[in-house]
Structure formats: C-alpha cells, structure tokens
C-alpha positions in Angstrom: 11.2 -5.2 14.4 11.4 -2.4 16.7 7.7 -0.7 17.0 9.4 3.0 18.2 11.0 2.9 14.6 8.4 1.3 12.7 5.6 2.7 14.3 6.1 6.5 13.1 6.9 5.1 9.5 3.7 3.0 9.4 1.7 6.3 10.7 3.2 8.9 8.6 2.3 6.3 5.3 -1.3 6.2 6.6 -1.6 9.8 7.0 0.0 10.4 3.6 -2.6 8.4 1.9 -5.5 9.7 3.6 -4.2 13.2 2.5 -3.8 12.2 -1.0 -7.3 10.6 -0.7 -8.7 14.2 -0.1 -6.7 15.8 -2.5 -8.2 13.2 -5.2 -11.6 13.9 -4.1 -10.9 17.6 -4.4 -9.4 17.0 -8.0 -12.5 15.1 -9.2 -14.8 17.7 -7.9 -12.7 20.3 -9.9 -12.7 18.0 -13.0 -16.3 17.1 -12.6 -17.7 20.9 -11.9 -15.4 22.0 -14.9 -16.7 19.4 -17.2 -20.3 20.2 -16.2 -20.7 23.6 -15.8 -18.0 25.2 -18.2 -17.2 22.4 -20.5 -13.5 22.7 -19.4 -12.3 19.5 -17.6 -9.3 19.4 -15.3 -6.5 18.2 -17.7 -4.6 15.2 -16.5 -7.3 14.1 -13.9 -7.3 10.4 -15.5 -3.5 10.0 -15.2 -2.9 11.1 -12.1 -6.1 9.1 -10.4 -4.7 6.1 -12.1 -1.4 6.2 -10.9 -2.6 7.6 -7.5 -5.0 4.4 -6.7 -1.8 2.1 -6.6 -0.1 4.3 -4.4 -2.6 4.7 -1.9 -3.5 1.2 -1.2 0.1 0.4 -0.9 0.4 3.4 1.8 -2.4 1.8 3.9 -1.1 -1.7 4.0 1.5 -1.6 6.7 -0.9 0.0 9.2 -3.8 -2.6 8.2 -1.3 -5.3 8.6 0.0 -4.1 11.8 -3.5 -3.6 13.4 -4.7 -7.1 12.2 -7.2 -5.7 9.7 -6.2 -7.9 6.7 -9.1 -9.9 5.3 -9.2 -13.7 6.3 -11.5 -16.4 6.8 -12.2 -18.1 10.3 -13.5 -21.3 9.0 -10.7 -23.2 10.1 -9.3 -21.2 12.7 -12.3 -21.3 14.5 -12.2 -25.1 14.9 -8.8 -25.3 15.8 -6.8 -25.8 19.0 -5.0 -22.7 20.5 -1.8 -24.5 19.6 -2.9 -25.0 15.8 -3.9 -21.3 15.9 -0.6 -20.2 16.9 0.9 -22.2 14.2 -1.6 -20.8 11.6 -1.0 -17.5 12.5 3.1 -17.9 12.3 2.5 -19.5 8.9 0.2 -16.7 7.7 2.7 -14.3 8.9 5.8 -15.8 7.2 3.4 -15.9 4.1 2.9 -12.5 4.1 6.5 -11.6 4.6 7.8 -13.7 1.9 4.6 -12.3 -0.6 5.6 -8.7 0.5 9.5 -9.4 -0.1 8.7 -10.9 -3.6 6.5 -7.8 -4.8 9.2 -5.3 -3.3 12.1 -7.6 -5.3 10.0 -7.6 -8.6 9.1 -4.2 -8.3 12.7 -2.7 -8.0 13.8 -3.4 -11.6 10.5 -1.8 -13.0 11.3 1.3 -10.9 15.0 1.5 -11.9 13.8 1.4 -15.6 11.1 3.9 -15.2 13.6 6.0 -13.4 16.3 5.6 -16.0 13.8 6.1 -19.2 11.7 9.0 -17.7 8.8 6.8 -17.9 5.3 9.1 -18.0 2.0 8.3 -18.1 -0.5 10.2 -20.3 -0.4 12.1 -23.5 -0.7 15.6 -24.4 -1.4 18.5 -21.6 0.1 16.5 -18.6 2.5 13.8 -18.4 2.9 12.1 -14.9 5.8 10.4 -14.2 5.6 6.8 -13.1 8.8 6.1 -11.2 7.4 7.9 -7.9 4.4 5.3 -7.4 6.8 2.6 -8.6 9.2 3.7 -5.9 6.4 3.8 -3.2 5.2 0.3 -4.5 9.1 -1.2 -3.2 9.3 1.1 -0.5 5.8 0.1 1.3 6.2 -3.5 0.0 9.2 -3.6 2.5 7.6 -2.0 5.3 4.6 -4.4 5.0 7.4 -7.1 4.9 8.8 -5.7 8.2 5.1 -5.6 10.2 5.1 -9.4 9.2 8.5 -9.7 10.1 7.8 -8.4 13.6 4.5 -10.3 13.9 6.6 -13.4 13.1 9.1 -12.6 15.5 7.0 -11.5 18.3 6.5 -13.5 21.4 2.5 -12.4 21.5 0.9 -15.2 20.1 -2.6 -13.7 20.4 -4.9 -13.5 17.4 -4.7 -10.1 15.8 -7.8 -7.9 16.0 
C-alpha cells in the first residue's frame, strides 16, 4: 500500500487517540473532583469511558503495526536462519492481515444494526450512541489490515523495530 496515502491516515488516527486520552483524563479529573468536593459526579463519565477505551486502542493499532511495535516473542526467531526469519515475518504479516480483515468483516453488521436501531449505552442523564465506536472498529481494522498488506507486499524483508 502506498505510504503517501496510508501514512497520513495512520498518523491522524494516532493523534486523534492521543487527544481523546487527554480529554478522558480531564473528564475523569472533573468527575473525581466533583464527586469528592461537591458530592456531584460528572454525569455519563462511566459510559463515555467504557466506549472510549476500545476506540482509543483500535485507533493506535495501525501506527503500532507500521512501526513494528506489536508484541512478539523471539524465542524461535533468535534461533532461525535469516531465510526462515523472512518466512516467519511474512507468515505473521499474513496472519495479521487475515485477523484484522476478519474483525472488520465481523464488526460490520453490528455497526449497521447499532446505526439502524439507534443503539445507546447508559441510562438516565446521558445516553452515549454506540455506532461511532463500532464504525471506528471497522475502519481501523481495515486500516490495520492495509498496513499488514503493505508489510506483506513490501520488498524490504528487514525485521521490524
């Protein structure tokens, strides 16, 4: 996949997730201060955070994959020849590609259903719609699959960082 197209999208996802984390930190601070100082918590904090954690994690995945920051064990890799290492990296990239395509495919219908029935999380004062997070799951899974496709199809067989 062309890095000129994919790179800005991946960086945008990472920046959005970082900004989102800062917003959640501020929200938690306000909630805790309101709860203990004024006996009035910030309504809807739990619902927003519950939906945000998944979105933030998936927004960070494409950049982590591109930079080679995914968790892996080197027990076998350290003992393998360079040729076997190349095949193992290609195999891992293929599995990553298939895994994220499967997530995108299996998450599409729940997103459509959430959109159609206006699914919400929470009761009372604040109801948070679930379809934006479900859509982000589909979108970032496709983006992660494209990153794995780029790694798989690249001629550069070097070990990721």
